[in-house]
Phi, psi and omega in degrees: 000131180283169186297323182295316179292323179295317179295321179296317180296318179295317179296322179297316179296321179295325179289338181276347181295134177251122179225163178295327179295317178294319180297321179293321179295320178296316179298318181296317178295325178297324178295332180273004180107002177080198181294132181294146178288157178296136182292150169265145179249138186218139175224157176274133180221170171229154172216125184057035178079001182259131181289141178214171168242142177246129187237132174258118187241136174279099187292312190231012184089343180238331185242149176253141176242148180256125184233146173259134177251114181275152177298157180301142175277191183300330181278353180091002182279135177265130181255134177238133180225142177288136180283159178293317180275131180237147181291154175292145181258091182250010178097345179259180177272121180296150177283114186296323179294319176297316179299319181299314181294318180296329181271003174088022180257155174255133181278131181277000000 
């Protein structure tokens, strides 16, 4: 067994250990709201001269969706819509500036 596989096996076994110290840490993190959600990424853009925000959202924990955030209407409601063009899902975080250009937006 090579060193990398041995280290992975050792780490896996260590992660399976259940101790009162780990249980206490989990309870403490739970009081703080648990594991933080994946961040959304947002930039200011324009399309046809109209200001918008473009948001990259982690939809399901595995995939990212590209959304346009429109300014509030007369009632004060903010409208968010999924763009027609969506980033490729290759397991990484898509480059928001590249996504904006591919979807036809100009970065402010």
